[in-house]
C-alpha positions as CSV (number, residue, x, y, z in Angstrom):
1,M,2.7,13.8,-23.8
2,N,3.5,16.8,-21.7
3,A,3.9,17.0,-17.9
4,A,0.3,18.2,-17.4
5,E,-1.1,15.3,-19.4
6,A,1.2,12.8,-17.6
7,M,0.1,14.1,-14.2
8,K,-3.6,13.9,-15.2
9,Y,-3.1,10.3,-16.3
10,W,-1.4,9.4,-13.0
11,Q,-4.2,11.1,-11.1
12,S,-6.8,9.1,-13.1
13,L,-5.2,5.9,-11.7
14,V,-5.6,6.9,-8.0
15,T,-6.7,4.3,-5.5
16,F,-8.7,4.5,-2.4
17,E,-7.0,5.8,0.7
18,D,-6.6,2.5,2.4
19,E,-5.9,0.5,-0.8
20,S,-2.5,-0.3,-2.1
21,C,-1.9,0.3,-5.8
22,C,-0.4,-3.1,-6.3
23,A,0.3,-6.3,-4.4
24,S,4.1,-5.7,-4.0
25,A,6.7,-3.1,-3.6
26,H,8.1,-1.1,-6.4
27,E,11.7,-1.7,-5.3
28,Y,13.7,-4.4,-3.6
29,F,17.0,-4.8,-1.6
30,D,19.8,-6.4,-3.5
31,K,22.4,-8.7,-1.9
32,H,24.4,-5.6,-0.7
33,S,21.2,-4.3,1.0
34,K,21.0,-1.5,-1.6
35,L,17.5,-0.3,-2.5
36,V,16.9,-1.0,-6.2
37,P,13.8,0.0,-8.2
38,K,12.1,-2.8,-10.0
39,P,12.2,-2.5,-13.8
40,D,9.3,-0.8,-15.5
41,H,7.7,-4.0,-16.7
42,M,7.5,-5.3,-13.1
43,V,5.6,-2.4,-11.5
44,C,1.9,-1.5,-11.5
45,D,0.3,0.9,-13.9
46,R,0.1,3.7,-11.3
47,E,3.8,3.5,-10.5
48,L,4.7,3.4,-14.2
49,A,2.5,6.5,-14.8
50,W,4.3,8.3,-11.9
51,R,7.7,7.3,-13.4
52,Q,6.7,8.6,-16.8
53,Y,5.4,11.9,-15.2
54,V,8.7,12.5,-13.4
55,R,10.7,11.6,-16.5
56,I,8.9,14.3,-18.4
57,R,8.8,16.8,-15.6
58,D,12.5,16.5,-14.8
59,N,13.7,15.7,-18.3
60,D,15.3,12.5,-16.8
61,P,14.7,9.5,-19.0
62,N,16.4,7.2,-16.5
63,F,14.3,8.0,-13.5
64,P,14.3,6.2,-11.0
65,F,17.4,4.2,-11.9
66,N,19.9,7.0,-11.6
67,R,18.7,8.6,-8.4
68,K,21.4,9.6,-5.9
69,W,19.5,8.1,-3.0
70,L,20.0,4.7,-4.6
71,T,23.8,4.9,-4.3
């Protein structure tokens, strides 16, 4: 899959404007109040598609787990 195909797939999962893509957040705060992304198997399909798109686009297979804003 290339970046264009990944973006098209993510766009196909779009929700209505006032609708959340899933029932819970895609991250949580750990015991040190650090924002931590949930593992891939714990997020909705739309978030997973976004992660896959960014991984391809940025050639970053560890996104979002190695993001500087998480430190």
